[in-house]
Chimera marker file (.cmm) of the C-alpha trace (Angstrom):
<marker_set name="trace">
<marker id="1" x="72.382" y="162.809" z="323.763" r="1" g="1" b="0" radius="0.5"/>
<marker id="2" x="74.210" y="162.029" z="320.294" r="1" g="1" b="0" radius="0.5"/>
<marker id="3" x="76.624" y="159.625" z="322.426" r="1" g="1" b="0" radius="0.5"/>
<marker id="4" x="73.699" y="157.279" z="322.902" r="1" g="1" b="0" radius="0.5"/>
<marker id="5" x="72.390" y="157.638" z="320.101" r="1" g="1" b="0" radius="0.5"/>
<marker id="6" x="75.615" y="156.194" z="317.862" r="1" g="1" b="0" radius="0.5"/>
<marker id="7" x="76.219" y="153.405" z="320.564" r="1" g="1" b="0" radius="0.5"/>
<marker id="8" x="72.535" y="152.682" z="320.020" r="1" g="1" b="0" radius="0.5"/>
<marker id="9" x="72.909" y="152.290" z="316.527" r="1" g="1" b="0" radius="0.5"/>
<marker id="10" x="77.203" y="150.302" z="317.203" r="1" g="1" b="0" radius="0.5"/>
<marker id="11" x="75.235" y="148.394" z="318.937" r="1" g="1" b="0" radius="0.5"/>
<marker id="12" x="72.407" y="147.333" z="316.895" r="1" g="1" b="0" radius="0.5"/>
<marker id="13" x="75.381" y="146.888" z="313.591" r="1" g="1" b="0" radius="0.5"/>
<marker id="14" x="77.126" y="144.713" z="315.950" r="1" g="1" b="0" radius="0.5"/>
<marker id="15" x="74.164" y="142.361" z="317.231" r="1" g="1" b="0" radius="0.5"/>
<marker id="16" x="73.365" y="142.156" z="312.965" r="1" g="1" b="0" radius="0.5"/>
<marker id="17" x="76.570" y="140.932" z="312.599" r="1" g="1" b="0" radius="0.5"/>
<marker id="18" x="76.709" y="138.181" z="315.710" r="1" g="1" b="0" radius="0.5"/>
<marker id="19" x="73.833" y="137.553" z="313.628" r="1" g="1" b="0" radius="0.5"/>
<marker id="20" x="75.111" y="136.742" z="310.508" r="1" g="1" b="0" radius="0.5"/>
<marker id="21" x="78.487" y="135.033" z="312.306" r="1" g="1" b="0" radius="0.5"/>
<marker id="22" x="75.802" y="132.482" z="314.182" r="1" g="1" b="0" radius="0.5"/>
<marker id="23" x="73.493" y="132.391" z="311.253" r="1" g="1" b="0" radius="0.5"/>
<marker id="24" x="76.660" y="130.654" z="309.491" r="1" g="1" b="0" radius="0.5"/>
<marker id="25" x="77.243" y="128.377" z="312.621" r="1" g="1" b="0" radius="0.5"/>
<marker id="26" x="73.542" y="127.166" z="311.673" r="1" g="1" b="0" radius="0.5"/>
<marker id="27" x="73.906" y="126.520" z="308.024" r="1" g="1" b="0" radius="0.5"/>
<marker id="28" x="76.086" y="124.085" z="307.993" r="1" g="1" b="0" radius="0.5"/>
<marker id="29" x="73.776" y="120.703" z="306.882" r="1" g="1" b="0" radius="0.5"/>
<marker id="30" x="72.973" y="122.487" z="303.979" r="1" g="1" b="0" radius="0.5"/>
<marker id="31" x="73.197" y="119.927" z="300.850" r="1" g="1" b="0" radius="0.5"/>
<marker id="32" x="73.686" y="120.530" z="296.737" r="1" g="1" b="0" radius="0.5"/>
<marker id="33" x="75.193" y="118.037" z="294.478" r="1" g="1" b="0" radius="0.5"/>
<marker id="34" x="78.274" y="119.418" z="294.581" r="1" g="1" b="0" radius="0.5"/>
<marker id="35" x="78.517" y="119.043" z="298.438" r="1" g="1" b="0" radius="0.5"/>
<marker id="36" x="77.047" y="115.301" z="298.265" r="1" g="1" b="0" radius="0.5"/>
<marker id="37" x="80.017" y="114.248" z="296.229" r="1" g="1" b="0" radius="0.5"/>
<marker id="38" x="82.528" y="115.615" z="297.926" r="1" g="1" b="0" radius="0.5"/>
<marker id="39" x="81.381" y="113.839" z="301.387" r="1" g="1" b="0" radius="0.5"/>
<marker id="40" x="80.616" y="111.380" z="299.244" r="1" g="1" b="0" radius="0.5"/>
<marker id="41" x="84.686" y="111.306" z="298.241" r="1" g="1" b="0" radius="0.5"/>
<marker id="42" x="86.159" y="112.054" z="301.803" r="1" g="1" b="0" radius="0.5"/>
<marker id="43" x="83.634" y="109.187" z="303.211" r="1" g="1" b="0" radius="0.5"/>
<marker id="44" x="85.839" y="106.664" z="300.512" r="1" g="1" b="0" radius="0.5"/>
<marker id="45" x="89.371" y="107.931" z="300.704" r="1" g="1" b="0" radius="0.5"/>
<marker id="46" x="88.239" y="107.417" z="304.750" r="1" g="1" b="0" radius="0.5"/>
<marker id="47" x="88.867" y="104.019" z="304.510" r="1" g="1" b="0" radius="0.5"/>
<marker id="48" x="92.349" y="104.045" z="304.110" r="1" g="1" b="0" radius="0.5"/>
<marker id="49" x="92.657" y="107.056" z="306.378" r="1" g="1" b="0" radius="0.5"/>
<marker id="50" x="92.098" y="105.632" z="309.415" r="1" g="1" b="0" radius="0.5"/>
<marker id="51" x="94.489" y="102.965" z="309.879" r="1" g="1" b="0" radius="0.5"/>
<marker id="52" x="96.851" y="105.720" z="309.462" r="1" g="1" b="0" radius="0.5"/>
<marker id="53" x="95.112" y="108.388" z="311.912" r="1" g="1" b="0" radius="0.5"/>
<marker id="54" x="95.018" y="105.276" z="314.565" r="1" g="1" b="0" radius="0.5"/>
<marker id="55" x="99.188" y="104.568" z="313.424" r="1" g="1" b="0" radius="0.5"/>
<marker id="56" x="100.084" y="108.428" z="314.737" r="1" g="1" b="0" radius="0.5"/>
<marker id="57" x="101.186" y="109.107" z="310.641" r="1" g="1" b="0" radius="0.5"/>
<marker id="58" x="98.376" y="111.231" z="309.906" r="1" g="1" b="0" radius="0.5"/>
<marker id="59" x="96.077" y="114.087" z="312.630" r="1" g="1" b="0" radius="0.5"/>
<marker id="60" x="93.690" y="116.942" z="312.376" r="1" g="1" b="0" radius="0.5"/>
<marker id="61" x="95.682" y="120.077" z="312.482" r="1" g="1" b="0" radius="0.5"/>
<marker id="62" x="93.634" y="122.477" z="313.723" r="1" g="1" b="0" radius="0.5"/>
<marker id="63" x="93.845" y="125.176" z="310.518" r="1" g="1" b="0" radius="0.5"/>
<marker id="64" x="90.807" y="122.062" z="309.416" r="1" g="1" b="0" radius="0.5"/>
<marker id="65" x="94.020" y="120.457" z="307.262" r="1" g="1" b="0" radius="0.5"/>
<marker id="66" x="95.116" y="116.595" z="307.754" r="1" g="1" b="0" radius="0.5"/>
<marker id="67" x="98.729" y="116.717" z="308.093" r="1" g="1" b="0" radius="0.5"/>
<marker id="68" x="101.270" y="113.809" z="307.574" r="1" g="1" b="0" radius="0.5"/>
<marker id="69" x="102.751" y="114.384" z="311.694" r="1" g="1" b="0" radius="0.5"/>
<marker id="70" x="104.609" y="111.696" z="311.917" r="1" g="1" b="0" radius="0.5"/>
<marker id="71" x="106.381" y="110.273" z="308.499" r="1" g="1" b="0" radius="0.5"/>
<marker id="72" x="109.050" y="107.651" z="310.458" r="1" g="1" b="0" radius="0.5"/>
<marker id="73" x="106.200" y="105.852" z="310.643" r="1" g="1" b="0" radius="0.5"/>
<marker id="74" x="105.362" y="105.760" z="307.274" r="1" g="1" b="0" radius="0.5"/>
<marker id="75" x="107.378" y="103.403" z="304.997" r="1" g="1" b="0" radius="0.5"/>
<marker id="76" x="109.404" y="105.063" z="302.106" r="1" g="1" b="0" radius="0.5"/>
<marker id="77" x="107.984" y="102.987" z="300.091" r="1" g="1" b="0" radius="0.5"/>
<marker id="78" x="104.175" y="104.097" z="300.825" r="1" g="1" b="0" radius="0.5"/>
<marker id="79" x="104.755" y="107.939" z="301.774" r="1" g="1" b="0" radius="0.5"/>
<marker id="80" x="103.870" y="108.445" z="298.049" r="1" g="1" b="0" radius="0.5"/>
<marker id="81" x="100.836" y="107.295" z="298.141" r="1" g="1" b="0" radius="0.5"/>
<marker id="82" x="100.056" y="108.369" z="301.335" r="1" g="1" b="0" radius="0.5"/>
<marker id="83" x="100.756" y="112.319" z="300.132" r="1" g="1" b="0" radius="0.5"/>
<marker id="84" x="98.842" y="111.862" z="297.357" r="1" g="1" b="0" radius="0.5"/>
<marker id="85" x="95.543" y="110.527" z="299.645" r="1" g="1" b="0" radius="0.5"/>
<marker id="86" x="96.557" y="113.423" z="302.299" r="1" g="1" b="0" radius="0.5"/>
<marker id="87" x="96.329" y="116.055" z="299.315" r="1" g="1" b="0" radius="0.5"/>
<marker id="88" x="93.689" y="114.584" z="297.758" r="1" g="1" b="0" radius="0.5"/>
<marker id="89" x="91.214" y="114.684" z="301.037" r="1" g="1" b="0" radius="0.5"/>
<marker id="90" x="92.607" y="118.204" z="301.980" r="1" g="1" b="0" radius="0.5"/>
<marker id="91" x="91.399" y="119.506" z="298.016" r="1" g="1" b="0" radius="0.5"/>
<marker id="92" x="88.128" y="117.681" z="298.970" r="1" g="1" b="0" radius="0.5"/>
<marker id="93" x="87.674" y="119.423" z="302.455" r="1" g="1" b="0" radius="0.5"/>
<marker id="94" x="89.159" y="122.744" z="301.194" r="1" g="1" b="0" radius="0.5"/>
<marker id="95" x="86.117" y="122.725" z="298.228" r="1" g="1" b="0" radius="0.5"/>
<marker id="96" x="83.237" y="121.323" z="300.994" r="1" g="1" b="0" radius="0.5"/>
<marker id="97" x="84.624" y="124.439" z="303.197" r="1" g="1" b="0" radius="0.5"/>
<marker id="98" x="83.879" y="126.743" z="299.494" r="1" g="1" b="0" radius="0.5"/>
<marker id="99" x="80.988" y="125.309" z="298.375" r="1" g="1" b="0" radius="0.5"/>
<marker id="100" x="79.130" y="125.318" z="301.964" r="1" g="1" b="0" radius="0.5"/>
<marker id="101" x="79.930" y="129.420" z="302.282" r="1" g="1" b="0" radius="0.5"/>
<marker id="102" x="78.607" y="129.582" z="298.954" r="1" g="1" b="0" radius="0.5"/>
<marker id="103" x="75.726" y="127.041" z="298.811" r="1" g="1" b="0" radius="0.5"/>
<marker id="104" x="74.399" y="129.370" z="302.042" r="1" g="1" b="0" radius="0.5"/>
<marker id="105" x="75.169" y="132.846" z="300.019" r="1" g="1" b="0" radius="0.5"/>
<marker id="106" x="77.621" y="133.994" z="301.408" r="1" g="1" b="0" radius="0.5"/>
<marker id="107" x="81.357" y="133.128" z="300.133" r="1" g="1" b="0" radius="0.5"/>
<marker id="108" x="83.004" y="135.474" z="302.875" r="1" g="1" b="0" radius="0.5"/>
<marker id="109" x="82.132" y="133.162" z="305.105" r="1" g="1" b="0" radius="0.5"/>
<marker id="110" x="84.231" y="130.607" z="304.019" r="1" g="1" b="0" radius="0.5"/>
<marker id="111" x="87.161" y="130.893" z="307.424" r="1" g="1" b="0" radius="0.5"/>
<marker id="112" x="84.309" y="130.555" z="309.562" r="1" g="1" b="0" radius="0.5"/>
<marker id="113" x="83.141" y="127.360" z="308.039" r="1" g="1" b="0" radius="0.5"/>
<marker id="114" x="86.899" y="125.834" z="308.022" r="1" g="1" b="0" radius="0.5"/>
<marker id="115" x="86.961" y="126.765" z="311.438" r="1" g="1" b="0" radius="0.5"/>
<marker id="116" x="84.157" y="125.361" z="312.453" r="1" g="1" b="0" radius="0.5"/>
<marker id="117" x="85.054" y="121.808" z="310.315" r="1" g="1" b="0" radius="0.5"/>
<marker id="118" x="88.441" y="122.034" z="311.938" r="1" g="1" b="0" radius="0.5"/>
<marker id="119" x="86.732" y="122.238" z="315.647" r="1" g="1" b="0" radius="0.5"/>
<marker id="120" x="84.125" y="119.162" z="314.369" r="1" g="1" b="0" radius="0.5"/>
<marker id="121" x="87.180" y="116.910" z="313.407" r="1" g="1" b="0" radius="0.5"/>
<marker id="122" x="89.274" y="117.158" z="316.007" r="1" g="1" b="0" radius="0.5"/>
<marker id="123" x="85.960" y="116.870" z="319.506" r="1" g="1" b="0" radius="0.5"/>
<marker id="124" x="85.398" y="113.758" z="316.757" r="1" g="1" b="0" radius="0.5"/>
<marker id="125" x="88.537" y="112.664" z="316.787" r="1" g="1" b="0" radius="0.5"/>
<marker id="126" x="88.907" y="109.170" z="318.265" r="1" g="1" b="0" radius="0.5"/>
<marker id="127" x="90.889" y="107.913" z="321.489" r="1" g="1" b="0" radius="0.5"/>
<marker id="128" x="94.292" y="107.841" z="320.159" r="1" g="1" b="0" radius="0.5"/>
<marker id="129" x="94.604" y="109.648" z="316.851" r="1" g="1" b="0" radius="0.5"/>
<marker id="130" x="96.481" y="112.958" z="317.076" r="1" g="1" b="0" radius="0.5"/>
<marker id="131" x="95.340" y="116.260" z="317.068" r="1" g="1" b="0" radius="0.5"/>
<marker id="132" x="96.199" y="119.379" z="316.660" r="1" g="1" b="0" radius="0.5"/>
<marker id="133" x="96.090" y="121.946" z="320.107" r="1" g="1" b="0" radius="0.5"/>
<marker id="134" x="97.156" y="125.710" z="320.251" r="1" g="1" b="0" radius="0.5"/>
<marker id="135" x="100.285" y="124.078" z="321.583" r="1" g="1" b="0" radius="0.5"/>
<marker id="136" x="101.162" y="121.841" z="319.402" r="1" g="1" b="0" radius="0.5"/>
<marker id="137" x="100.283" y="117.962" z="318.290" r="1" g="1" b="0" radius="0.5"/>
<marker id="138" x="98.268" y="116.116" z="320.841" r="1" g="1" b="0" radius="0.5"/>
<marker id="139" x="96.372" y="112.734" z="321.383" r="1" g="1" b="0" radius="0.5"/>
<marker id="140" x="93.716" y="112.171" z="322.502" r="1" g="1" b="0" radius="0.5"/>
<link id1="1" id2="2" r="1" g="1" b="0" radius="0.2"/>
<link id1="2" id2="3" r="1" g="1" b="0" radius="0.2"/>
<link id1="3" id2="4" r="1" g="1" b="0" radius="0.2"/>
<link id1="4" id2="5" r="1" g="1" b="0" radius="0.2"/>
<link id1="5" id2="6" r="1" g="1" b="0" radius="0.2"/>
<link id1="6" id2="7" r="1" g="1" b="0" radius="0.2"/>
<link id1="7" id2="8" r="1" g="1" b="0" radius="0.2"/>
<link id1="8" id2="9" r="1" g="1" b="0" radius="0.2"/>
<link id1="9" id2="10" r="1" g="1" b="0" radius="0.2"/>
<link id1="10" id2="11" r="1" g="1" b="0" radius="0.2"/>
<link id1="11" id2="12" r="1" g="1" b="0" radius="0.2"/>
<link id1="12" id2="13" r="1" g="1" b="0" radius="0.2"/>
<link id1="13" id2="14" r="1" g="1" b="0" radius="0.2"/>
<link id1="14" id2="15" r="1" g="1" b="0" radius="0.2"/>
<link id1="15" id2="16" r="1" g="1" b="0" radius="0.2"/>
<link id1="16" id2="17" r="1" g="1" b="0" radius="0.2"/>
<link id1="17" id2="18" r="1" g="1" b="0" radius="0.2"/>
<link id1="18" id2="19" r="1" g="1" b="0" radius="0.2"/>
<link id1="19" id2="20" r="1" g="1" b="0" radius="0.2"/>
<link id1="20" id2="21" r="1" g="1" b="0" radius="0.2"/>
<link id1="21" id2="22" r="1" g="1" b="0" radius="0.2"/>
<link id1="22" id2="23" r="1" g="1" b="0" radius="0.2"/>
<link id1="23" id2="24" r="1" g="1" b="0" radius="0.2"/>
<link id1="24" id2="25" r="1" g="1" b="0" radius="0.2"/>
<link id1="25" id2="26" r="1" g="1" b="0" radius="0.2"/>
<link id1="26" id2="27" r="1" g="1" b="0" radius="0.2"/>
<link id1="27" id2="28" r="1" g="1" b="0" radius="0.2"/>
<link id1="28" id2="29" r="1" g="1" b="0" radius="0.2"/>
<link id1="29" id2="30" r="1" g="1" b="0" radius="0.2"/>
<link id1="30" id2="31" r="1" g="1" b="0" radius="0.2"/>
<link id1="31" id2="32" r="1" g="1" b="0" radius="0.2"/>
<link id1="32" id2="33" r="1" g="1" b="0" radius="0.2"/>
<link id1="33" id2="34" r="1" g="1" b="0" radius="0.2"/>
<link id1="34" id2="35" r="1" g="1" b="0" radius="0.2"/>
<link id1="35" id2="36" r="1" g="1" b="0" radius="0.2"/>
<link id1="36" id2="37" r="1" g="1" b="0" radius="0.2"/>
<link id1="37" id2="38" r="1" g="1" b="0" radius="0.2"/>
<link id1="38" id2="39" r="1" g="1" b="0" radius="0.2"/>
<link id1="39" id2="40" r="1" g="1" b="0" radius="0.2"/>
<link id1="40" id2="41" r="1" g="1" b="0" radius="0.2"/>
<link id1="41" id2="42" r="1" g="1" b="0" radius="0.2"/>
<link id1="42" id2="43" r="1" g="1" b="0" radius="0.2"/>
<link id1="43" id2="44" r="1" g="1" b="0" radius="0.2"/>
<link id1="44" id2="45" r="1" g="1" b="0" radius="0.2"/>
<link id1="45" id2="46" r="1" g="1" b="0" radius="0.2"/>
<link id1="46" id2="47" r="1" g="1" b="0" radius="0.2"/>
<link id1="47" id2="48" r="1" g="1" b="0" radius="0.2"/>
<link id1="48" id2="49" r="1" g="1" b="0" radius="0.2"/>
<link id1="49" id2="50" r="1" g="1" b="0" radius="0.2"/>
<link id1="50" id2="51" r="1" g="1" b="0" radius="0.2"/>
<link id1="51" id2="52" r="1" g="1" b="0" radius="0.2"/>
<link id1="52" id2="53" r="1" g="1" b="0" radius="0.2"/>
<link id1="53" id2="54" r="1" g="1" b="0" radius="0.2"/>
<link id1="54" id2="55" r="1" g="1" b="0" radius="0.2"/>
<link id1="55" id2="56" r="1" g="1" b="0" radius="0.2"/>
<link id1="56" id2="57" r="1" g="1" b="0" radius="0.2"/>
<link id1="57" id2="58" r="1" g="1" b="0" radius="0.2"/>
<link id1="58" id2="59" r="1" g="1" b="0" radius="0.2"/>
<link id1="59" id2="60" r="1" g="1" b="0" radius="0.2"/>
<link id1="60" id2="61" r="1" g="1" b="0" radius="0.2"/>
<link id1="61" id2="62" r="1" g="1" b="0" radius="0.2"/>
<link id1="62" id2="63" r="1" g="1" b="0" radius="0.2"/>
<link id1="63" id2="64" r="1" g="1" b="0" radius="0.2"/>
<link id1="64" id2="65" r="1" g="1" b="0" radius="0.2"/>
<link id1="65" id2="66" r="1" g="1" b="0" radius="0.2"/>
<link id1="66" id2="67" r="1" g="1" b="0" radius="0.2"/>
<link id1="67" id2="68" r="1" g="1" b="0" radius="0.2"/>
<link id1="68" id2="69" r="1" g="1" b="0" radius="0.2"/>
<link id1="69" id2="70" r="1" g="1" b="0" radius="0.2"/>
<link id1="70" id2="71" r="1" g="1" b="0" radius="0.2"/>
<link id1="71" id2="72" r="1" g="1" b="0" radius="0.2"/>
<link id1="72" id2="73" r="1" g="1" b="0" radius="0.2"/>
<link id1="73" id2="74" r="1" g="1" b="0" radius="0.2"/>
<link id1="74" id2="75" r="1" g="1" b="0" radius="0.2"/>
<link id1="75" id2="76" r="1" g="1" b="0" radius="0.2"/>
<link id1="76" id2="77" r="1" g="1" b="0" radius="0.2"/>
<link id1="77" id2="78" r="1" g="1" b="0" radius="0.2"/>
<link id1="78" id2="79" r="1" g="1" b="0" radius="0.2"/>
<link id1="79" id2="80" r="1" g="1" b="0" radius="0.2"/>
<link id1="80" id2="81" r="1" g="1" b="0" radius="0.2"/>
<link id1="81" id2="82" r="1" g="1" b="0" radius="0.2"/>
<link id1="82" id2="83" r="1" g="1" b="0" radius="0.2"/>
<link id1="83" id2="84" r="1" g="1" b="0" radius="0.2"/>
<link id1="84" id2="85" r="1" g="1" b="0" radius="0.2"/>
<link id1="85" id2="86" r="1" g="1" b="0" radius="0.2"/>
<link id1="86" id2="87" r="1" g="1" b="0" radius="0.2"/>
<link id1="87" id2="88" r="1" g="1" b="0" radius="0.2"/>
<link id1="88" id2="89" r="1" g="1" b="0" radius="0.2"/>
<link id1="89" id2="90" r="1" g="1" b="0" radius="0.2"/>
<link id1="90" id2="91" r="1" g="1" b="0" radius="0.2"/>
<link id1="91" id2="92" r="1" g="1" b="0" radius="0.2"/>
<link id1="92" id2="93" r="1" g="1" b="0" radius="0.2"/>
<link id1="93" id2="94" r="1" g="1" b="0" radius="0.2"/>
<link id1="94" id2="95" r="1" g="1" b="0" radius="0.2"/>
<link id1="95" id2="96" r="1" g="1" b="0" radius="0.2"/>
<link id1="96" id2="97" r="1" g="1" b="0" radius="0.2"/>
<link id1="97" id2="98" r="1" g="1" b="0" radius="0.2"/>
<link id1="98" id2="99" r="1" g="1" b="0" radius="0.2"/>
<link id1="99" id2="100" r="1" g="1" b="0" radius="0.2"/>
<link id1="100" id2="101" r="1" g="1" b="0" radius="0.2"/>
<link id1="101" id2="102" r="1" g="1" b="0" radius="0.2"/>
<link id1="102" id2="103" r="1" g="1" b="0" radius="0.2"/>
<link id1="103" id2="104" r="1" g="1" b="0" radius="0.2"/>
<link id1="104" id2="105" r="1" g="1" b="0" radius="0.2"/>
<link id1="105" id2="106" r="1" g="1" b="0" radius="0.2"/>
<link id1="106" id2="107" r="1" g="1" b="0" radius="0.2"/>
<link id1="107" id2="108" r="1" g="1" b="0" radius="0.2"/>
<link id1="108" id2="109" r="1" g="1" b="0" radius="0.2"/>
<link id1="109" id2="110" r="1" g="1" b="0" radius="0.2"/>
<link id1="110" id2="111" r="1" g="1" b="0" radius="0.2"/>
<link id1="111" id2="112" r="1" g="1" b="0" radius="0.2"/>
<link id1="112" id2="113" r="1" g="1" b="0" radius="0.2"/>
<link id1="113" id2="114" r="1" g="1" b="0" radius="0.2"/>
<link id1="114" id2="115" r="1" g="1" b="0" radius="0.2"/>
<link id1="115" id2="116" r="1" g="1" b="0" radius="0.2"/>
<link id1="116" id2="117" r="1" g="1" b="0" radius="0.2"/>
<link id1="117" id2="118" r="1" g="1" b="0" radius="0.2"/>
<link id1="118" id2="119" r="1" g="1" b="0" radius="0.2"/>
<link id1="119" id2="120" r="1" g="1" b="0" radius="0.2"/>
<link id1="120" id2="121" r="1" g="1" b="0" radius="0.2"/>
<link id1="121" id2="122" r="1" g="1" b="0" radius="0.2"/>
<link id1="122" id2="123" r="1" g="1" b="0" radius="0.2"/>
<link id1="123" id2="124" r="1" g="1" b="0" radius="0.2"/>
<link id1="124" id2="125" r="1" g="1" b="0" radius="0.2"/>
<link id1="125" id2="126" r="1" g="1" b="0" radius="0.2"/>
<link id1="126" id2="127" r="1" g="1" b="0" radius="0.2"/>
<link id1="127" id2="128" r="1" g="1" b="0" radius="0.2"/>
<link id1="128" id2="129" r="1" g="1" b="0" radius="0.2"/>
<link id1="129" id2="130" r="1" g="1" b="0" radius="0.2"/>
<link id1="130" id2="131" r="1" g="1" b="0" radius="0.2"/>
<link id1="131" id2="132" r="1" g="1" b="0" radius="0.2"/>
<link id1="132" id2="133" r="1" g="1" b="0" radius="0.2"/>
<link id1="133" id2="134" r="1" g="1" b="0" radius="0.2"/>
<link id1="134" id2="135" r="1" g="1" b="0" radius="0.2"/>
<link id1="135" id2="136" r="1" g="1" b="0" radius="0.2"/>
<link id1="136" id2="137" r="1" g="1" b="0" radius="0.2"/>
<link id1="137" id2="138" r="1" g="1" b="0" radius="0.2"/>
<link id1="138" id2="139" r="1" g="1" b="0" radius="0.2"/>
<link id1="139" id2="140" r="1" g="1" b="0" radius="0.2"/>
</marker_set>
């Protein structure tokens, strides 16, 4: 009898934990002024990044960042500018993941938010863009 009671308690705890995880996934569309500002910054930068995705110079990494995938496809004179774009994009992405978790009142969800967005970016990548999977870089 005691074993059955303990199993029920463990099962209830597990279900509660999973419900919390699911809630993190369901509140990704939350909006605050900080989230809106980050999204606007990222949208403005996207016009500069899109041709670099299309050329294969940049790729969407599986950790939710943008990576300079093929530096040789970028003229040396432009690499500094592109590295600055990638750095700014990755800073905004990290801030976005953190802010979404914080806005949900669950800062501990940041890693889950990052993982979910990473998969979203990869799923929504245009044909021809490079994405990083478990086995390395692949072209969509």
